[in-house]
N, C-alpha and C positions, 0 to 999 in steps of 0.2 A: 580142728575138729570137727569130725563128721554130724557131731547132734548140737553144732553152735548155732543159735539163735541169732544172733548179730554177727558179719564177719565184716570186718575192712579191712581190705587189703591194698598197701600203699595209696593212702587216702590224703590228698593235696587238699587245702581252701587257702585262699587270699582275699583278702580286703584293702583292694586298694597295694601299697607298700607294703601292709602288713600280712604277717604269715599266722594265721591262725591254723592251721596244720599244712606239717613240711613232708612228713612221709610215714602215717600213723598206721600201724597193723593191731587190730586186735578182733579176738575170737570169744566169744558171753554163752558157756554153754546152757542148753537148757536145766530149770532147774536152779539155779549160782548165784550166788553173787558178785556180782565183780566189780572192782571198786578201782574207779580209776582217780591216781591220786598225782599230783602235784601242784604246783603254786600257781595262786594267781596268775593268768595270760599262759598257762602250759597246753591251753588249745582242748579242756576238758569241755566246757560247754559247747565249744564248736563240734565237737565230737557228736555228742548226742543230738543238737541240730540236724547232724549228718544223718543219721539215723533214722531219725524220724522224716527227712525227706524237705523239710523246713527250709534245707541248704542244701543248693546243688554242690557237690565236688568239683572241681576244677581237674581232677586225675583223679584214678584209681576205682577199686571197686566196692561199693558197699549192698549187703544182703542182709535183710532181716526177713526171718521168714521165708529164705530162700526166692524172695523178692528183692526186684532193684526199686527203692522208694522213690527214685527220681521216675521212673516208668508208672509205677502205679502207689504212688504215694498214699492214698486213700484207704487202699487194703490194709498197710503198713500199720496207719495210725491209728484205724479202727482195733487193731488188736494190742495198741498202746497206751496205757496211764502214764502221765509226765505231769512232775510235779517241778517246776522251774526255782530257781535261786530267789526271787520276788516272785511267789506265784498272785496272780491279778484275783480278785476277789470282790464282792459288790459289797462294802461296809456297809451300805444302807438298806442293806436286805438280813433277813433272818438266815440263820446258817443252811435253814431247810431249803427256805428259797434259793440259797446259791445253789444245792444240792440239786433240788427241782428243776433250775433252769438247764442246768449240766444232763440231766437225767432226760430231758428234752430234746435235748442234743444228738444224745442218744437212741433216741424214740423208743424210751422205758417209759412204762405207762404206770408201772405197778410202785408204789409206795415201797414194798419191802425192802430192795435193792439201796433206800434212803438209807431208813432205819438200821439195815445191818452194815454197813458202811461205817456210819456215825457212830453206832456203838463198838464198832471193831479200834474205833480209834479215841471212844473214850468220851466222844463231846454230843451224845446223844443228848443229855440234860440241859445241854445248850442250844438246841438246835433253832428252838423258838425266839433267842435272843437277836439285835443285830449284831451282825458280822464286825460293824465298828468298835464294839465293845468287849471284843474278844482280847485276849491276851495275844502276845506272839505264836506261842506254843501251840495256842488254841487254832490261830488261822494254820499254822503249817499242820496240823492234826486235820481242819478241815478241806486242805487242799490234798491231803493224802486219801479223805474220805471219797475225793469227788473224783481223783482218779483212778481209784476203783469200782467206782459204781457201775461199768460195764463189764468187769469180770475180767480185765485185760491179760494176753502172757506174757509181756513184756512191760516191766517198768523202769522210766526213765527217771530217776533222781539228781536234782540239781544241787548239790549244798541242802539236803534236807532238814539239817539241824541248826544253820544258819542262825543267829542271835537265840536261839532258845535254852531254857535253862538249864543243869545237870539232869534235873530228874524228866524234865520234857523230851531232853536227848536222849535220855537210856529209853525212855518208853516206845518214844519213836522207833530207835536200832532195833528194841525188841520185836515190835511189829514188822518191819524189814524181814529180820530173821527168818520171822514165824510165817510170812507170805513165800519166802524161799522152799521153805519145807512142804509149805501148799504144791510145790510145781511151779512157781512164778518165777521166770528169769528178771533178774534186777541188775541193773547198770547204774552205780551210783557215783558221782561226782564227788569230791571232797578235798580240801587242802588239810582237812586236820587228823593227824595221825592215828589218835586214839581212837577215832569213830571207826578205821577201818582193822581195830585189833580187835580180833576174835569176831568179827564178822563176816569178813572178807573169803569166801572161795576162793576167789583169783585176784591177783593184785596186776593192775595195770600201771606201771609207774611214767608220767608223763614226762616229759620237758622242751619248751620250743616246738610244740606242735609234733614230735617224735616219742614214739613208745621207747622208753630206755631199757626195759625188762618187765618183763610181765609169766606169771604162774601162780600158782598156790603159796603162799605163806611158807610152810614149812620148808618147801623144795626150795625155795630163794635162799633164804636161809642158810642151809644146808650146802649151799653154793659158795654164798661168802665164808662162811664158816664150817668149814668140813668136820672139825674137831670139836668133841665136847669140850666145856668151859663150864669154870668152876670160879666165883668168887669166893677169896680169902683174904679174911683180915686178923688182925693180932694186939696185943698190947703195945707191943714194939714194930711198927710197921719195916724198918727196914733189917728187921729179923727174917722178914718172908721172901727177900734177896736170895735164900738161899734155894729156895724154890727153883730158879731159873737152869741150874746145874743139874736138878735130880734127872734119873732114868723116867720116862715116860711125859716127859714135858715138852711141849712142842712150841710153846710160847710163853712169854711171861712180861706183865706187863703191871708196873706196881702206879698206881693212882689215888685219888682224894680216902675213896674209900677201902684201900685196903691193896688189892693185887688180882686182877685176872690171868687166869692160868688157864693155858688149852693145853690139853692131851689127847695121846695118841688112842688112850681107852678110859673111859670115869673107871672101872675097876680101881686103876691107880691111888685111886683117892686116901683109901684106908693106909695102904702103906706111906704116902707122901704125909700122911698127919702122922703118922709115928715118927718118922724122921724130925720131923720138925720137932716132935716134944721131945725125943734124944736130945736134940740142940735146947734145948731149955725153951723154947717158944711157945709163949701161951697163947692159944687160939678163941679169937673171941667170935669167929662165923667160917664157914665150909659150907657151901650153898651152892647147887647145878645154878648156871645161868644160861638162859635161853632168849637171845637177842629179841629187842623189841621190833617193832615195825619200824619206828623212828630210827634205834639204831641200822636197819636194812636199808633206808629209806638214804640217809647221808650215807652209807657206804656207797649205793648205786652213784649219788651223786659225786663223792668225793674220787670212787677210785674207779669208778666205770663200768660196762659191763663185762663178766668175769663171764 
């Protein structure tokens, strides 16, 4: 990708006998949300720390904004906003003082960025309260507000909704999407499949420090399920088995919710419904099925890279 803000090529990193990154390739385009998806221990956090230059790779190439962070890490970090899985906040200080301290480190003397970032994440009413009294969700929002104080070009978020209630989690993800729409580049680590659903412009599935597959969710789904699929159910589910031999049916699988049918063309559906009706089958559901990110994740894990 010529417009990649982050580029990792064959990056390796060990911690003694433990492999953090085995052979990681990653390219995050400008103005996009790239989600690093994988179980705990797959290398997501190590990848983020390598991007900022906090960790030096044992091998491979890392470029951020066209700069090697191992050579000029300060230039890279000045353009990054980072929220770790457990952000360090000063509980005895107010939210405002936490942001003021960060602003001082960035050389920001104006109060306006503090007010604006707090308002953006909905904590402006709690700025003068001690952070020790904040809920987990409020602390995460404060950490995000702190990360964007200096208007960074790249946001690196490690499990940003960990421990949040559903309402706070939804709000944080919506704000991440909004920041990408404003031209920021976001790289987000998560092991929660639902977090990436509808948010990711690109998904990179990691396992044991390697990228198994990467690309836009729709393109990856098309690789594993090239044919349109339809969920079908009936009062007598055994009667659905007739679909298996009908024209246009590429594959048929009966399950606890009826049957999943892959077709050579979605236009076959009316003919299939009519054929079943002529056999006396009383259908209760016929709906197109778009595979979820969860299904994609397990397809990659179970079937390998196709």
